Structure formats: structure tokens, C-alpha cells
C-alpha positions in Angstrom: 61.7 21.1 -37.3 59.1 24.1 -36.0 60.9 26.9 -34.2 60.1 29.3 -32.3 61.0 33.2 -33.2 64.5 34.1 -31.8 63.1 36.9 -29.5 60.9 33.5 -27.8 63.5 31.3 -27.3 65.7 33.1 -24.3 64.3 32.5 -21.2 62.8 35.6 -19.6 64.8 37.2 -16.8 61.4 37.4 -14.8 61.3 33.5 -15.5 65.0 32.9 -14.4 64.7 34.8 -11.0 61.5 32.7 -10.6 63.6 29.9 -10.5 66.0 31.1 -8.2 63.7 32.4 -5.7 61.7 28.7 -5.6 64.8 27.2 -4.8 65.9 30.4 -2.3 62.5 30.7 -0.7 62.9 26.7 0.5 66.6 27.0 1.5 67.1 24.0 -0.9 70.7 25.7 -2.1 72.3 23.7 0.5 71.2 20.7 -1.2 72.1 21.8 -5.0 75.8 20.1 -5.1 77.1 19.5 -8.8 76.6 16.1 -8.0 73.2 16.3 -6.4 72.2 18.6 -9.5 73.4 16.0 -12.2 71.7 13.4 -10.8 68.6 15.2 -11.1 69.4 16.5 -14.6 69.4 12.5 -15.3 66.5 11.3 -13.6 64.1 14.2 -14.6 65.6 13.2 -18.3 64.5 9.7 -17.6 61.4 10.9 -16.8 61.0 13.0 -20.3 62.1 9.8 -22.0 59.8 7.9 -20.2 57.0 9.6 -21.8 58.2 8.1 -25.2 58.4 4.6 -23.5 55.9 2.8 -25.8 55.1 4.8 -28.8 57.3 7.5 -30.7 54.1 9.3 -31.8 51.1 9.6 -29.4 52.5 10.8 -25.8 51.2 13.1 -23.9 52.7 16.9 -24.8 51.3 18.2 -21.3 53.4 15.4 -19.6 56.4 16.1 -22.4 56.4 19.5 -21.3 56.4 19.2 -17.5 59.5 16.9 -17.6 61.2 18.6 -20.1 60.7 22.1 -17.6 61.9 20.2 -14.8 65.5 19.3 -17.1 65.8 23.2 -17.6 65.2 23.8 -14.3 67.5 21.9 -13.1 70.3 22.8 -15.6 69.7 26.3 -14.9 70.3 25.6 -11.3 73.8 23.9 -12.3 74.7 26.6 -14.4 74.4 29.2 -10.8 76.0 27.0 -8.8 79.0 26.7 -11.0 78.7 30.4 -11.8 78.4 29.0 -16.0 77.0 31.2 -18.3 74.8 29.1 -20.8 75.7 31.1 -24.0 79.2 31.1 -23.1 79.2 26.9 -23.0 77.1 26.4 -25.3 79.3 28.0 -28.0 82.1 26.2 -26.5 80.8 23.2 -27.3 79.3 24.3 -30.8 82.8 25.0 -31.7 83.9 21.4 -30.9 81.0 19.6 -32.3 81.2 21.6 -35.9 85.1 20.7 -35.9 84.6 17.1 -35.2 81.3 17.5 -37.2 82.1 19.3 -40.7 78.9 20.0 -42.7 80.9 18.1 -46.0 81.1 14.8 -44.1 78.3 14.8 -41.6 75.5 16.1 -43.4 72.2 13.5 -43.6 74.1 11.2 -41.6 74.5 9.9 -38.0 77.8 8.4 -37.3 79.6 9.4 -34.5 82.4 11.4 -35.5 85.1 9.4 -35.4 83.0 7.3 -38.2 82.9 10.2 -40.5 
């Protein structure tokens, strides 16, 4: 798996501000209920999945990037709406995942934790 250097993984402050300004300038926060944002995340995720519908290897990389960006933007909108910190909720979930999927049982396996 190709990974970026750690300093390139975090969303830049300017990008985060741009996402927020986009919504604010259009007065769209009124439509951003948690339920509407959850629906939008799922819809955009489905559009991302559609990129791979008929071929797992020959896909339009630019289209994949656009759909992935849409998912990330809506996820950031949801974080803002709920007043959540991405690092905090991700690390909390990772703690739970690490407990459910211990390396000695899960390494190299795709089984659900209840089947390990």
C-alpha cells in the first residue's frame, strides 16, 4: 500500500477553512442536519463504489478522487455539525478495533471478530 509521508496526511487548515466557507457562503448549514449529512455520505460513498462497478482494475482515477473528496467533505461537515474531533473519535474506535481484532488472531484473516 502506498502511503504518504505523515506531514501530508493531515488536512491543511486552509482546506478545512475552504470547506467551511463553501457551506457558509451558500447558507447551506440549514440543510446540514446530522441525518441529511449521513445520507449524503452514503450517497457519495455509493458513487465512489460505482467507479469500480464493472472493473476492479481499470477505473477512472480522477473520478475516484472526486467521489472520495465528496465523501471526505461531507464527513468533515458532519464532524463540524456534531462538534466532534476526528482524531479523538478515530482513536477511540481504533482502541475498540484493536481489542476486537488482536494481531495474533486476526493477522492475514478477513474474518469478522466473532469468528476469530
